[in-house]
KOLKEMI-887613 format. One line per field, with one value per residue (C-alpha): z negated, y, x negated. Coordinates in steps of 0.02 Angstrom, whole numbers, always signed. Layout:
<pts>
w c(Z/...)
v c(Y/...)
u c(X/...)
</pts>
This chain:
<pts>
w c(-6/+43/-78/+41/+144/+330/+382/+457/+279/+216/+340/+279/+126/+142/+277/+176/-1/+99/+144/-46/-99/+31/+77/-80/-240/-200/-208/-333/-484/-394/-337/-518/-577/-467/-415/-245/-88/+37/+204/+283/+179/+211/+399/+427/+306/+421/+568/+499/+468/+655/+731/+612/+683/+504/+525/+524/+513/+423/+606/+742/+897/+1013/+939/+945/+755/+699/+695/+530/+430/+258/+192/+259/+228/+59/+36/+139/-14/-142/-108/-73/-262/-330/-247/-271/-219/-176/-53/+0/+63/+221/+266/+338/+313/+392/+318/+400/+435/+581/+659/+663/+768/+944/+1104/+1092/+895/+938/+1049/+924/+761/+761/+895/+846/+661/+722/+806/+667/+760/+613/+456/+356/+178/+122/+2/-93/-262/-370/-537/-571/-442/-473/-510/-460/-265/-261/-386/-241/-237/-88/+21/+236/+286/+459/+540/+740/+825/+646/+485/+363/+227/+59/-128/-154/-210/-301/-321/-163/-139/-5/+50/+61/+216/+314/+467/+434/+311/+307/+186/+130/+94/+43/+217/+95/-28/-9/-125/-190/-341/-432/-404/-290/-166/-88/+75/+138/+295/+353/+434/+492/+452/+541/+428/+451/+502/+464/+300/+227/+101/+28/-144/-252/-389/-547/-637/-693/-779/-666/-476/-494/-318/-254/-279/-291/-208/-229/-76/-64/+99/+105/+247/+331/+495/+566/+754/+753/+857/+683/+604/+572/+611/+614/+528/+352/+365/+261/+127/+317/+360/+179/+133/+298/+280/+111/-9/+10/-44/-213/-146/-89/-278/-338/-239/-274/-465/-443/-349/-508/-631/-545/-523/-711/-775/-694/-806/-960/-917/-871/-1047/-1123/-1069/-1091/-1256/-1405/-1599/-1721/-1614/-1464/-1326/-1403/-1254/-1388/-1514/-1500/-1535/-1365/-1284/-1281/-1218/-1049/-1054/-1060/-930/-793/-822/-796/-648/-559/-603/-540/-383/-328/-360/-254/-111/-135/-132/+53/+132/+89/+203/+326/+306/+334/+193/+35/-33/-171/-315/-297/-238/-397/-510/-417/-461/-631/-672/-599/-636/-835/-820/-757/-910/-1017/-936/-936/-1118/-1158/-1066/-1147/-1316/-1278/-1227/-1394/-1416/-1250/-1159/-1184/-1134/-939/-949/-837/-761/-904/-942/-785/-748/-924/-864/-668/-724/-815/-694/-605/-707/-647/-470/-328/-446/-637/-734/-807/-616/-568/-716/-674/-498/-542/-696/-551/-406/-528/-627/-477/-407/-554/-555/-708)
v c(+1/+154/+304/+441/+547/+581/+708/+778/+767/+853/+993/+1000/+1040/+1142/+1255/+1279/+1308/+1439/+1509/+1513/+1590/+1734/+1786/+1722/+1742/+1954/+1986/+1853/+1991/+2132/+1997/+1933/+2134/+2177/+2010/+2039/+1987/+2158/+2104/+2152/+2057/+1872/+1918/+1945/+1797/+1692/+1768/+1694/+1539/+1551/+1596/+1460/+1319/+1261/+1325/+1196/+1062/+948/+933/+799/+870/+803/+975/+1100/+1035/+989/+841/+789/+624/+628/+590/+741/+842/+819/+879/+1033/+1024/+1000/+1134/+1281/+1238/+1333/+1499/+1575/+1513/+1668/+1684/+1518/+1504/+1591/+1460/+1417/+1222/+1195/+1069/+897/+864/+980/+823/+764/+914/+860/+949/+1112/+1106/+1097/+1244/+1359/+1305/+1173/+1233/+1431/+1352/+1261/+1409/+1535/+1623/+1578/+1521/+1413/+1371/+1203/+1233/+1044/+1136/+1205/+1252/+1082/+975/+978/+786/+743/+781/+686/+803/+956/+1042/+1189/+1096/+1103/+1056/+1041/+1187/+1151/+1114/+1211/+1178/+1302/+1294/+1359/+1355/+1424/+1364/+1412/+1385/+1418/+1446/+1576/+1637/+1805/+1740/+1631/+1657/+1496/+1384/+1198/+1154/+989/+1010/+906/+835/+721/+579/+409/+294/+147/+17/+122/+291/+431/+456/+603/+605/+745/+823/+936/+1092/+1211/+1403/+1544/+1712/+1824/+1691/+1771/+1719/+1663/+1788/+1785/+1868/+1878/+1728/+1740/+1823/+1649/+1654/+1519/+1591/+1782/+1812/+1662/+1703/+1590/+1665/+1600/+1566/+1610/+1524/+1615/+1526/+1522/+1467/+1327/+1214/+1051/+1106/+1179/+1000/+929/+754/+638/+709/+621/+570/+707/+562/+474/+626/+674/+517/+496/+662/+738/+612/+630/+834/+743/+722/+896/+950/+810/+879/+1070/+987/+931/+1067/+1226/+1094/+1085/+1281/+1271/+1170/+1263/+1420/+1285/+1222/+1376/+1454/+1302/+1327/+1502/+1558/+1537/+1523/+1464/+1505/+1359/+1358/+1288/+1154/+1078/+1026/+876/+967/+1047/+948/+817/+898/+944/+744/+697/+842/+806/+609/+660/+760/+623/+502/+620/+648/+447/+428/+553/+536/+322/+377/+481/+308/+209/+300/+316/+136/+119/+45/+68/+218/+278/+234/+272/+432/+462/+398/+531/+666/+619/+594/+732/+867/+826/+827/+1003/+1030/+951/+1016/+1212/+1213/+1117/+1287/+1398/+1319/+1327/+1496/+1558/+1696/+1766/+1630/+1720/+1881/+1921/+1989/+1798/+1676/+1565/+1613/+1616/+1452/+1397/+1471/+1432/+1233/+1216/+1204/+1089/+952/+998/+1037/+916/+802/+792/+708/+586/+560/+504/+379/+322/+289/+196/+83/+62/-9/-132/-189/-214/-359/-466/-421/-291)
u c(-14/-71/-48/-158/-69/-131/-223/-47/+23/-124/-102/+88/+57/-90/+12/+171/+72/-26/+123/+233/+75/+50/+244/+351/+240/+215/+389/+440/+464/+550/+690/+708/+714/+865/+939/+914/+823/+849/+900/+743/+652/+734/+716/+533/+518/+625/+521/+374/+428/+517/+330/+244/+350/+426/+606/+733/+592/+735/+801/+749/+638/+821/+898/+728/+673/+519/+546/+467/+486/+586/+429/+332/+502/+508/+306/+388/+518/+379/+295/+430/+478/+332/+427/+584/+753/+810/+660/+617/+798/+738/+622/+771/+832/+1001/+1102/+1076/+1272/+1277/+1211/+1403/+1438/+1514/+1468/+1541/+1522/+1321/+1321/+1402/+1331/+1198/+1098/+1105/+1078/+907/+841/+882/+1015/+1162/+1135/+1240/+1324/+1399/+1529/+1625/+1631/+1805/+1829/+1911/+1832/+1647/+1572/+1747/+1738/+1933/+1984/+1959/+2108/+2078/+2193/+2227/+2425/+2470/+2565/+2593/+2421/+2317/+2269/+2312/+2202/+2262/+2122/+1958/+1789/+1665/+1458/+1417/+1234/+1185/+1353/+1284/+1189/+1302/+1381/+1484/+1530/+1536/+1686/+1756/+1958/+2086/+2210/+2312/+2333/+2345/+2416/+2301/+2314/+2193/+2330/+2337/+2177/+2139/+2093/+1950/+1911/+1766/+1808/+1657/+1740/+1668/+1649/+1776/+1908/+2102/+2146/+1946/+1878/+1691/+1673/+1526/+1525/+1461/+1304/+1157/+1033/+938/+866/+901/+915/+984/+1182/+1332/+1494/+1683/+1767/+1965/+2066/+2245/+2351/+2189/+2224/+2100/+2113/+2060/+1905/+1843/+1852/+1675/+1664/+1854/+1987/+2000/+1817/+1739/+1684/+1586/+1505/+1441/+1367/+1290/+1211/+1227/+1143/+979/+992/+951/+801/+764/+799/+693/+531/+568/+571/+399/+339/+386/+318/+138/+153/+180/+73/-72/+11/-5/-177/-248/-191/-261/-443/-468/-339/-463/-399/-511/-663/-613/-494/-341/-344/-441/-352/-230/-65/-93/-218/-86/+35/-54/-100/+100/+136/+42/+90/+243/+236/+132/+274/+392/+300/+281/+450/+519/+392/+439/+614/+571/+484/+619/+731/+596/+596/+767/+793/+941/+887/+1033/+973/+812/+840/+957/+815/+693/+832/+869/+674/+615/+727/+706/+525/+526/+618/+524/+340/+436/+472/+308/+213/+329/+271/+78/+98/+217/+275/+201/+288/+441/+401/+436/+240/+212/+357/+371/+517/+568/+521/+575/+744/+779/+741/+909/+1006/+926/+1000/+1172/+1196/+1161/+1223/+1220/+1080/+1254/+1307/+1139/+1130/+1293/+1240/+1084/+1199/+1326/+1183/+1118/+1279/+1394/+1293/+1321/+1492/+1506)
</pts>
């Protein structure tokens, strides 16, 4: 088994890390202070990524993407995890679910998204339907040849920059032995569609500048041409294209943990107490040892899950394990780093308190830690009839 990166993969890591350090780090403090990414800055980042050849690198060459493997793309996400999410958003990774577009939709949505001409946002979560996707209340009913949509979505990231939205909506109910079961359909909804409104959402303490929005549908009419995939086939496109997004969270968590660890390591080597570096005290040195061990473990779990996808092997449990462990390891690393810094770790003179706050959401979005444990345990127990 070869654990080393190829020359091409080393180039990917080096290129993306250099980009993040030069184009993202210098703007982080201002974005944190204002909670905003100026439009011209976002467009400049996007333009540089396009020139670099990395925009939409998660898409195959057949549609104009870079055609990176799952492992390669995971390396990209790991390095992007080092930077502010509000800024790396413009690195441009459209939702892979757009590969489900039909011929007409490819020209209107997929190809412009890959070229960076349009940006998308994914809308699934509702106030009463987070982990329980089938509990969604936003619904679409037939009216002539159209669908009439009513309801709302919240916690929608990237909505302020989106030209169109990929929205999961209930389109019917089936009676099953286990009770009513909602049918879900995926729709492509353009910004500015009558009856569709995008409003600013909640003020989150995590990832300042990477805002969440609320979508409102009030008798919004959508033709069949806006259905992505098959009618009532929302779970099919979701399961084919979206479940690997948890791997992105895992990779991001590894990248952010490594950046935070660098601060902890250097501080432990430089900070003097009682006439010696604090890293020489076991209370600090052992924390450093635990941190790097957890980061390496999370890294390999994540890359191993990506490798399984490349080999077309079942990877649902492995992805869940990577997301669970990496996001929780990030929480422990940021907390330990803050503890090593002491009181200064809570001051905004250093980015430690930001890393600490940002880390909290990773255990919630794209499936909570509890949901990941459910996926893992179900995968192990079902073959045994339990």
